[in-house]
C-alpha atoms as one frame of an Amber mdcrd trajectory, in Angstrom:
protein
 -36.757 159.078  67.253 -40.250 157.731  67.308 -41.179 155.133  64.705 -44.568
 156.646  63.895 -43.342 160.190  63.517 -42.324 161.815  60.254 -39.325 163.602
  61.789 -36.257 161.657  62.833 -33.163 162.876  64.587 -29.989 161.157  63.379
 -27.106 160.369  65.706 -25.155 163.330  64.363 -27.904 165.676  65.544 -29.270
 166.329  62.067 -33.014 166.523  61.540 -34.257 164.210  58.802 -37.870 164.468
  57.592 -38.947 161.454  55.526 -41.805 159.023  55.173 -42.935 157.640  58.559
 -43.146 153.955  57.545 -39.389 153.370  57.660 -37.304 152.698  60.719 -35.420
 155.690  62.170 -32.068 154.023  61.508 -32.939 153.735  57.815 -33.399 157.503
  57.558 -29.928 158.224  58.877 -28.190 155.470  56.942 -29.847 156.293  53.651
 -28.954 159.974  54.058 -25.351 159.018  54.743 -25.245 156.670  51.798 -26.784
 159.275  49.484 -24.020 161.701  50.381 -21.190 159.310  49.476 -19.395 160.206
  46.241 -19.545 156.645  44.876 -23.038 155.534  45.797 -24.906 152.617  44.228
 -26.767 154.772  41.727 -23.564 156.228  40.260 -21.982 152.767  40.228 -24.867
 151.188  38.332 -25.361 154.071  35.906 -22.296 152.944  33.924 -23.473 149.332
  33.586 -24.289 148.657  29.920 -27.799 147.673  28.893 -28.761 144.339  27.409
 -28.883 145.876  23.937 -25.335 147.184  24.401 -24.148 143.682  25.331 -25.838
 142.216  22.254 -24.276 144.842  19.971 -20.912 144.285  21.657 -21.175 140.554
  21.044 -22.181 140.995  17.402 -19.385 143.467  16.628 -16.835 141.374  18.517
 -17.909 138.181  16.731 -17.669 139.908  13.349 -14.228 141.258  14.224 -12.935
 137.893  15.407 -14.379 136.299  12.253 -12.538 138.719   9.942  -9.258 138.391
  11.869  -9.631 134.597  11.805 -10.274 134.641   8.041  -7.316 136.964   7.512
  -4.929 134.661   9.355  -6.268 131.309   8.127  -7.104 132.073   4.505  -5.017
 135.058   3.481  -1.848 134.871   5.592  -0.645 131.689   3.853  -1.103 133.397
   0.463   0.048 136.838   1.586   2.931 136.630  -0.877   0.393 136.429  -3.695
  -2.419 138.635  -2.324  -1.298 140.949   0.503  -4.180 143.343  -0.106  -6.772
 140.715   0.810  -5.030 139.987   4.110  -4.637 143.701   4.851  -8.265 144.556
   4.129  -9.682 141.565   6.017  -7.435 142.110   9.038  -8.201 145.845   9.128
 -11.948 145.193   8.944 -11.606 142.743  11.834  -9.728 145.294  13.940 -12.317
 147.946  13.089 -15.173 145.698  14.203 -13.364 144.835  17.432 -12.859 148.520
  18.256 -16.492 149.129  17.273 -17.565 146.500  19.791 -16.087 148.564  22.611
 -17.854 151.659  21.288 -21.106 149.670  21.427 -20.393 148.460  24.960 -19.158
 151.648  26.613 -20.922 154.188  24.426 -19.228 156.384  21.830 -18.645 159.325
  24.168 -17.069 157.240  26.953 -14.941 155.184  24.555 -13.643 158.268  22.741
 -12.793 159.883  26.080 -10.979 156.718  27.150  -9.063 156.338  23.886  -8.043
 159.994  23.822  -6.879 160.152  27.439  -3.313 161.307  27.944  -1.834 157.873
  28.646  -3.795 156.080  25.856  -3.512 158.646  23.057  -0.136 157.544  21.619
  -1.320 153.916  21.389  -4.636 154.950  19.878  -3.040 157.202  17.253  -0.498
 154.538  16.335  -3.114 151.839  15.942  -5.686 153.960  14.080  -2.920 155.418
  11.897  -1.712 151.948  10.974  -5.270 150.901  10.105  -5.830 153.942   7.880
  -2.408 153.494   6.266  -3.089 149.822   5.582  -6.409 150.570   3.913  -4.918
 153.417   1.875  -1.982 151.469   0.450  -4.145 148.400  -0.170  -7.182 150.000
  -1.768  -5.907 153.251  -3.285  -2.249 152.656  -4.143  -2.584 148.891  -4.726
   1.008 148.582  -3.614   2.201 145.067  -2.897   5.247 145.986  -0.805   3.512
 148.749   1.160   0.546 146.459   1.883   2.903 143.903   3.422   4.765 146.611
   5.339   1.632 148.293   6.692   0.087 144.923   7.605   3.151 144.127   9.711
   3.013 147.598  11.276  -0.688 147.129  12.011  -0.151 143.732  13.668   2.606
 145.258  15.830   0.433 148.292  16.641  -2.450 145.993  17.615  -0.141 144.020
  19.912   1.216 147.225  21.469  -2.313 148.635  21.830  -3.593 145.433  23.480
  -0.604 145.156  25.833  -1.082 148.775  26.916  -4.364 147.762  28.585  -2.621
 145.453  31.054  -1.284 146.975  34.283   2.381 147.699  33.704   2.044 146.449
  30.125   3.213 149.590  28.375   6.130 150.011  30.782   7.161 146.405  30.281
   6.814 146.731  26.528   8.955 149.887  26.509  11.592 148.044  28.549  11.561
 145.078  26.145  11.701 147.387  23.139  14.685 149.298  24.510  16.450 146.032
  25.452  15.839 144.613  21.970  16.995 147.829  20.295  20.197 147.937  22.334
  20.884 144.252  21.622  20.416 144.727  17.884  22.567 147.871  17.878  25.359
 146.004  19.726  25.239 143.166  17.205  25.324 145.386  14.154  26.957 148.537
  15.431
């Protein structure tokens, strides 16, 4: 290959016509890199923008604030006002999930949450959130608000643990060990 020419022969015998100001090696390497399935352009296309990071931070901060308020102000008085704890905690969880929608984009996050291995955790967590809001705001049930709040805290823990490698398997093992221990004690 001649540096001043517009046509370059790569080492694999392929003819590569590009701009003449680049070195001949660059033509062959860039062609090879372009053909890779995971090239730099596809790797950087999923990087969130600055606005997405700001929205993520705002939603996450709001979610952490509501969860903090739920546990510091309303958990000690849950016996008196379980609805306030339930509503505040559910809002916090909703904002935290919303932060990941802001970071990854709604389409990507929905695809991730509805994937085969994540769907049971997602349905359990979202179902517990909807149930908590329903019994707290529509039924105004004291006992069901406490029950659904406990279910929601457990669902959040299970949902969070499922993100760790081996977390769901370990949690299933611990759950089955706990269930068998309780059944041996009482059965």
